[in-house]
C-alpha positions in Angstrom: 121.7 199.9 93.8 123.6 200.3 97.4 123.5 202.1 100.6 126.8 204.2 99.0 124.1 205.7 96.9 122.6 209.0 97.6 119.3 208.3 100.0 116.6 209.7 101.5 113.5 208.2 103.2 110.0 210.3 102.3 106.8 208.8 104.4 103.6 210.0 103.0 101.4 209.4 105.9 104.2 210.7 108.4 101.7 211.2 111.3 99.9 208.1 110.8 100.0 205.1 113.4 102.2 203.0 111.5 104.8 205.4 110.6 104.7 206.2 114.9 104.3 202.6 115.9 107.0 200.6 113.2 108.4 203.0 110.5 110.2 205.5 112.8 111.3 202.6 115.6 112.8 200.9 112.2 114.4 204.0 111.0 116.4 204.2 114.8 117.2 200.6 114.8 119.1 201.0 111.4 120.4 204.7 113.1 121.8 202.6 115.8 123.4 200.0 113.9 125.4 202.1 111.8 123.4 201.8 108.7 121.7 204.7 107.9 124.3 207.3 107.8 123.4 210.5 105.8 120.3 209.6 105.2 117.8 212.1 105.8 114.1 211.9 106.5 111.0 213.9 105.6 107.5 213.4 106.6 104.2 214.4 104.5 101.0 214.4 106.4 97.8 216.9 106.4 98.8 217.9 110.3 100.0 221.9 109.8 102.7 221.4 111.8 106.6 222.8 111.9 109.6 221.1 111.7 109.8 221.3 115.4 106.1 220.1 115.9 106.4 217.0 114.3 110.1 216.1 116.2 108.2 216.6 119.0 105.5 214.3 118.3 108.2 211.6 116.4 110.2 212.1 119.4 106.9 210.8 121.8 106.6 208.1 119.5 110.1 206.6 119.9 110.1 207.2 123.3 106.7 204.6 123.2 107.7 202.4 120.7 111.4 202.3 120.7 112.5 201.7 123.9 115.0 199.1 123.6 116.7 201.5 121.4 119.1 203.9 123.3 117.9 207.3 123.6 121.0 208.6 121.9 120.4 207.4 118.8 116.6 207.7 119.2 118.1 211.6 119.1 120.0 211.4 116.2 116.9 210.2 114.4 114.4 213.0 115.6 117.3 215.7 114.8 117.6 214.6 111.2 113.9 214.7 110.8 111.7 217.0 108.8 108.1 217.2 108.0 106.2 219.1 105.1 102.2 219.5 105.2 100.4 218.3 102.3 97.9 216.5 100.4 99.9 213.3 99.1 97.2 213.3 96.2 97.7 216.1 94.9 100.8 216.6 92.8 101.9 219.6 93.7 102.1 219.1 97.0 104.4 215.6 96.1 106.7 217.9 94.3 107.2 220.5 96.6 107.7 217.8 99.3 110.4 215.7 97.1 112.1 219.1 96.2 113.4 219.2 99.6 115.5 216.2 99.5 118.0 214.8 97.6 119.3 211.8 96.0 117.0 208.7 95.1 114.2 208.6 97.5 112.6 205.7 98.8 108.8 207.0 99.4 106.8 204.7 101.7 103.0 204.9 101.1 102.2 204.6 105.0 98.3 205.6 104.3 95.1 203.4 104.1 94.6 201.6 101.0 91.8 203.6 99.9 94.3 206.9 98.6 96.9 204.3 97.4 95.9 204.9 93.7 95.3 208.5 93.7 98.7 208.9 95.4 100.4 207.1 93.1 98.8 208.5 90.5 100.0 212.0 91.4 103.7 210.0 92.0 103.7 210.0 88.1 102.6 213.0 87.3 105.6 214.3 89.4 108.2 211.8 88.2 110.9 210.1 90.5 114.1 209.9 89.4 116.5 207.2 88.1 117.2 204.6 91.5 114.0 206.0 93.6 112.3 203.4 94.8 108.3 202.9 96.1 107.1 201.2 98.9 103.1 200.5 99.7 101.4 198.6 102.5 99.2 196.2 102.6 96.6 195.1 101.9 97.3 196.0 98.3 94.3 196.8 96.8 90.8 196.1 98.2 89.8 193.6 95.4 91.9 191.9 92.4 90.7 194.6 90.0 91.9 197.1 92.2 95.5 195.5 92.6 95.7 195.0 88.6 94.8 198.8 88.6 97.7 199.8 91.4 100.2 197.4 89.4 99.4 199.4 86.0 99.7 202.6 87.6 103.3 201.3 89.8 104.7 200.5 85.8 103.9 203.5 84.5 105.7 204.8 87.5 109.1 202.5 88.2 110.5 199.1 86.7 109.0 196.3 88.8 112.4 195.7 90.8 112.2 199.1 92.6 108.5 198.5 93.6 108.5 197.3 97.5 105.3 195.8 98.1 105.2 195.5 102.1 104.6 192.4 104.0 106.4 192.6 107.5 105.7 189.1 107.7 108.4 188.3 105.4 111.0 190.2 107.3 110.3 187.4 110.7 113.2 185.5 111.5 111.3 182.0 111.2 109.8 182.8 108.1 113.0 183.5 106.8 114.5 180.7 108.1 112.2 178.3 106.5 114.6 178.9 103.7 117.6 177.7 105.5 116.0 174.8 107.0 114.9 173.5 103.3 117.2 174.4 101.0 120.6 174.5 103.1 120.2 170.7 104.8 119.3 167.8 102.7 117.5 166.1 105.6 114.2 168.4 105.4 113.8 168.6 101.5 113.1 164.9 100.5 110.5 165.0 102.7 109.1 168.3 102.1 106.1 166.7 99.6 103.0 165.3 99.7 104.4 161.4 99.9 105.2 162.3 103.3 103.4 165.7 104.7 99.8 164.9 105.9 98.4 168.6 106.4 99.6 172.0 107.3 98.3 174.5 109.3 99.4 178.1 109.0 98.1 179.8 112.8 98.1 183.4 114.1 96.3 183.7 116.7 95.9 186.8 118.9 94.8 187.5 122.1 94.4 191.3 122.0 91.2 192.9 120.4 90.3 195.8 118.6 92.8 198.2 120.2 91.3 201.3 119.0 91.9 200.4 115.2 88.2 200.5 113.9 88.4 203.0 111.7 91.0 200.6 109.7 89.8 197.1 111.0 85.9 197.1 110.6 86.5 198.2 107.4 88.9 195.1 106.4 88.0 192.0 109.1 90.4 189.3 109.9 90.3 188.0 106.3 91.8 191.1 104.6 93.8 191.8 107.0 95.8 188.2 107.8 94.6 186.0 105.1 94.7 187.8 102.0 98.4 188.6 102.8 100.5 187.4 105.6 99.8 184.2 105.7 99.3 183.2 102.2 102.9 184.6 102.2 103.8 182.2 104.8 101.9 179.5 102.5 104.1 180.5 99.6 107.0 180.3 101.2 106.7 176.9 102.7 105.2 175.4 99.5 107.5 176.4 97.1 109.8 175.1 94.7 113.7 175.4 95.4 114.6 179.1 94.3 117.7 179.2 91.5 119.0 181.8 94.1 117.7 183.5 97.2 117.1 187.0 95.6 114.0 189.1 93.9 113.8 187.6 90.6 113.9 183.9 91.8 111.8 184.2 95.6 108.8 186.1 93.1 108.9 183.7 90.6 108.9 180.5 92.7 105.8 182.1 95.2 104.2 183.1 92.4 103.7 179.3 90.9 102.8 178.6 93.8 100.2 181.0 94.6 98.9 180.0 90.9 98.4 176.6 91.8 96.0 177.4 94.9 92.8 176.2 94.6 90.0 178.3 96.1 87.9 176.2 98.5 85.3 174.3 96.5 82.6 173.8 99.6 82.7 177.4 101.3 80.5 176.4 104.6 82.6 173.3 105.4 86.6 174.6 104.0 85.5 178.2 105.3 85.0 179.6 109.0 84.2 183.1 109.9 83.4 184.5 113.2 83.3 187.7 115.9 84.0 188.1 119.5 81.6 188.8 122.0 82.0 189.8 125.8 84.5 188.0 128.1 87.6 187.8 129.0 91.5 187.2 128.1 94.1 185.9 131.0 91.6 187.6 133.3 91.7 190.9 131.0 87.9 191.9 130.6 86.8 192.4 126.3 83.5 194.1 125.8 82.2 192.6 122.7 83.1 193.5 119.8 80.0 194.9 117.8 79.9 197.1 120.9 83.3 198.7 120.4 83.9 202.6 119.4 83.7 202.8 116.0 82.4 199.6 114.8 79.3 199.3 112.7 77.8 195.8 113.9 75.6 195.4 111.0 79.1 195.9 108.8 79.2 192.1 110.1 83.1 192.5 110.1 84.4 189.4 111.4 87.5 189.0 113.9 88.1 185.6 113.3 88.9 184.0 109.8 89.8 180.3 108.6 90.2 178.0 105.5 91.7 175.3 104.1 92.8 175.0 100.5 94.8 172.9 98.1 97.6 173.1 95.6 97.5 171.8 92.6 100.5 170.6 91.8 103.0 167.6 91.9 104.7 168.5 95.2 101.6 169.3 97.5 98.4 167.7 95.3 96.3 165.9 98.0 97.8 168.1 101.3 95.5 170.5 102.9 96.5 174.1 103.9 94.4 175.1 106.5 95.1 179.4 107.3 93.6 180.6 110.5 94.0 184.4 112.5 91.6 185.7 115.4 91.6 188.0 117.5 90.7 187.9 121.7 91.3 184.1 121.8 92.1 182.4 124.9 96.3 182.2 123.9 98.5 183.7 121.4 99.7 181.1 118.9 101.9 181.8 115.7 103.3 179.3 114.2 103.3 177.2 110.9 102.7 173.0 111.4 103.8 170.5 109.3 102.3 167.2 110.4 103.9 164.0 109.1 102.2 161.2 107.8 102.1 158.1 110.0 105.1 155.2 109.6 103.6 152.4 107.4 104.3 149.6 109.5 104.8 150.1 113.7 107.0 147.1 114.9 106.4 148.2 118.5 103.5 147.5 120.2 100.6 148.9 121.8 99.1 151.8 119.9 100.7 154.0 117.2 102.4 157.4 118.2 101.2 160.3 116.8 103.0 161.3 113.6 106.0 163.8 113.3 105.4 167.4 113.9 107.7 169.9 113.1 107.0 173.3 114.4 107.7 176.9 113.4 107.2 179.3 116.0 106.9 183.0 115.2 107.3 186.1 117.8 109.0 184.7 120.3 111.0 182.5 117.3 111.9 178.9 117.5 111.5 175.6 115.8 110.4 172.6 117.4 110.6 168.6 115.9 108.3 166.3 118.1 109.5 163.1 117.1 109.0 159.5 119.0 111.6 157.9 121.1 112.2 154.5 122.6 111.6 155.3 126.7 113.8 156.1 129.2 112.5 153.2 131.8 111.5 150.5 128.7 113.4 150.6 125.8 110.7 148.8 123.8 108.0 151.3 124.2 107.8 154.7 122.5 107.8 158.2 124.1 107.3 161.5 122.8 110.3 164.2 122.3 110.5 167.2 121.0 113.9 168.8 119.7 113.1 172.4 120.7 115.4 175.5 119.6 114.5 178.8 120.7 116.2 181.3 118.2 118.0 184.3 119.9 116.6 187.6 119.0 117.7 189.1 115.8 119.1 192.5 115.9 116.8 194.2 113.5 112.8 194.2 113.8 110.8 193.2 110.6 110.0 196.7 110.1 113.7 197.2 110.2 114.9 194.8 107.8 112.8 195.6 105.5 113.4 199.4 105.1 117.2 198.5 105.0 116.2 195.9 101.7 114.6 199.1 100.5 117.1 201.9 101.0 119.7 199.1 99.4 117.4 198.8 96.5 116.7 194.5 96.9 113.2 193.8 97.0 113.9 190.1 97.9 111.7 190.0 100.5 108.8 192.4 98.7 105.8 190.5 97.1 105.6 190.5 93.6 102.7 192.0 91.0 101.9 188.7 90.4 101.9 187.4 93.8 99.5 190.4 94.9 97.0 189.5 92.2 96.9 185.8 92.5 96.3 186.8 96.3 92.7 188.3 95.5 92.1 185.7 93.0 92.2 182.6 95.8 90.0 184.8 98.7 87.9 187.1 96.4 85.5 183.5 96.2 85.6 183.4 99.9 84.4 187.1 100.3 81.8 186.6 97.8 80.4 183.7 99.7 80.6 185.6 103.4 79.0 189.0 101.9 76.3 186.3 100.5 76.1 184.9 103.7 76.6 181.8 102.4 78.9 181.0 105.6 77.1 182.1 109.2 79.3 184.5 111.2 79.0 182.7 114.4 80.0 184.3 117.5 82.9 183.1 120.3 83.3 184.5 124.0 86.5 186.3 124.2 88.8 184.6 125.6 87.9 180.9 123.8 89.7 179.1 121.1 87.5 180.5 118.7 84.2 179.7 117.2 82.6 176.2 116.9 83.7 175.0 113.9 80.3 173.5 112.6 76.7 172.4 114.4 
């Protein structure tokens, strides 16, 4: 399906934080780029508002979160917004809402994952026209059994190619550039294996704290929020075999192969770390103890830092550890994929052996750096460390803007497949079980530090 097909965009949960902070700004980017002509947007939520009241709310959200889009384009978005009061888990309310839109709708579940299942069941009762797309936010389900139930309902509703399991990290420039770096250049792919790479780190450290999101975060935690989905998707893109083509079917198949081969941590105390920040300061900004934040239940033991190391049982990656970590209220923002190469087999130069080569793929801001050893400028017989660093220019569309465009085009290449969604839960469920059983202690770390101490 192409943009020429009549489309509409229906946001279930249209008054939520996700809609105001990310979805509507993404729509505004598409309007400003001339990629959303003739597409109307209908929001559905439980607030008893009129179209005008919703437009006022949306105008304020766009001013706050889409300041990079010209005001004229933002106003064009507001003009095409409609609103419907309703319960998204009731088929009658959904039928009434969908009757207001024309063409093949993109139905976006911008909802808590606790209501995904009843909403999808209600949609199956209503039915969707040919060419419709359903987008489901992450985390996809609450566990493996729940993910399987969601997939079963989705497959009754639409064919797999019309289902968009959203992970906005797949729309990030650097993540997409991994495909080009590996498969459009001859120099990297021959070295992209266990023969040459010693280990891989996938890191998403944040300086921000809870930021008023206790309602969601305190029931999810860092493991479910980041490492079950975003970081595993980056692992899949880094580690997958070359696809036959960069399309939905080929990418999904190769990523699924990798995730099937991921072996969960063997020793939970050695290979996983969980932590929670206490009071401290990040870049001079004081942060309270996480457990003292509004809406947090301290006894729940929610982690704000999660880390685990896994192996991949296949020919390419056997013996290479992949370490995934993410935390909040840390001392520095660090968003990168780091491939550390093995040292050279023989060092012809005197002195200490230099550090092995490192390839860093940075996210937000996007960039690529290759750290290598070269002859010294002062003494050509000494080795000096140099970095070949490229800062990537900003993209026209944000990650959400790009994903919305792909949904409207009916292209699921940047979606998570059913197999990937289930395999991701298979990988992390043993970790969750060990943490819930208390097999791995919840370590504390001061806000503004580098995170919890690994082991006593």
